SEMILUM-45074 format. One record per residue (C-alpha): residue number from 1; residue in three letters; x, y, z. Coordinates in steps of 0.2 Angstrom, whole numbers, plus 5000, padded with zeros to 4 digits. Each point is the difference from the previous one (the first is absolute). Layout:
# residues N
+-----+------+------+-------+------+
:  nr : rest : east : north :   up :
+-----+------+------+-------+------+
: NUM :  ALA :    X :     Y :    Z :
...
+-----+------+------+-------+------+
//
This chain:
# residues 60
+-----+------+------+-------+------+
:  nr : rest : east : north :   up :
+-----+------+------+-------+------+
:   1 :  MET : 4948 :  5120 : 5010 :
:   2 :  ASN : 5012 :  5002 : 4986 :
:   3 :  VAL : 4998 :  4990 : 4985 :
:   4 :  ASN : 5016 :  4996 : 4990 :
:   5 :  THR : 4995 :  4997 : 4981 :
:   6 :  GLU : 5017 :  4994 : 4996 :
:   7 :  LYS : 4999 :  4982 : 4994 :
:   8 :  MET : 5013 :  4987 : 5005 :
:   9 :  THR : 5001 :  4983 : 4992 :
:  10 :  ALA : 5010 :  4984 : 5002 :
:  11 :  GLU : 5001 :  4985 : 4989 :
:  12 :  ILE : 5000 :  4982 : 5007 :
:  13 :  ASP : 5001 :  4983 : 4993 :
:  14 :  LEU : 4983 :  4993 : 5001 :
:  15 :  LYS : 5007 :  4982 : 4997 :
:  16 :  LYS : 5009 :  5001 : 5017 :
:  17 :  ASN : 4990 :  4995 : 5015 :
:  18 :  ALA : 5003 :  5013 : 5013 :
:  19 :  THR : 4993 :  5012 : 5013 :
:  20 :  TYR : 5005 :  5018 : 4999 :
:  21 :  ILE : 4998 :  5015 : 5011 :
:  22 :  VAL : 5000 :  5018 : 4995 :
:  23 :  LYS : 5006 :  5012 : 5013 :
:  24 :  ASP : 5003 :  5019 : 4997 :
:  25 :  GLY : 5001 :  4997 : 4982 :
:  26 :  VAL : 5012 :  4986 : 5001 :
:  27 :  LEU : 4996 :  4982 : 4994 :
:  28 :  LYS : 5007 :  4986 : 5010 :
:  29 :  GLU : 4998 :  4981 : 4998 :
:  30 :  VAL : 4995 :  4991 : 5016 :
:  31 :  PRO : 5012 :  4985 : 5004 :
:  32 :  LYS : 4992 :  4983 : 4998 :
:  33 :  PRO : 5002 :  4985 : 5011 :
:  34 :  GLU : 5015 :  4990 : 4995 :
:  35 :  ASP : 4991 :  4983 : 4998 :
:  36 :  GLY : 4985 :  5008 : 4991 :
:  37 :  TYR : 4988 :  4997 : 5015 :
:  38 :  GLY : 4996 :  5013 : 5013 :
:  39 :  ALA : 4992 :  5017 : 5002 :
:  40 :  GLN : 5005 :  5018 : 4998 :
:  41 :  ILE : 4992 :  5012 : 5013 :
:  42 :  ILE : 5001 :  5018 : 4997 :
:  43 :  ASN : 4996 :  5013 : 5014 :
:  44 :  TRP : 4994 :  5017 : 4996 :
:  45 :  GLN : 5002 :  5017 : 5010 :
:  46 :  ALA : 4992 :  5016 : 4995 :
:  47 :  GLY : 4995 :  4993 : 4983 :
:  48 :  LYS : 5017 :  4994 : 4995 :
:  49 :  PRO : 5008 :  4983 : 5001 :
:  50 :  CYS : 5013 :  5000 : 5014 :
:  51 :  HIS : 5005 :  4983 : 5005 :
:  52 :  GLY : 4999 :  4983 : 4992 :
:  53 :  LYS : 5001 :  4982 : 5007 :
:  54 :  LEU : 5005 :  4984 : 4991 :
:  55 :  GLU : 4993 :  4984 : 5007 :
:  56 :  ARG : 5007 :  4984 : 4993 :
:  57 :  THR : 4990 :  4983 : 5000 :
:  58 :  PHE : 5004 :  4983 : 4993 :
:  59 :  LYS : 4990 :  4986 : 4992 :
:  60 :  PHE : 5002 :  4982 : 5004 :
+-----+------+------+-------+------+
//
């Protein structure tokens, strides 16, 4: 196992409500449901996020 001691950092706005994925050193924001209600489902393969599913629900 090789350990890379190089440190990578990113800056995000903590006032913004969001979900983020880091894959291969790249930070990506996960889309949110349009109406604000729903679920973000993230699938993993070999220890990395590979697919995402966005489910939308609504309130009465």
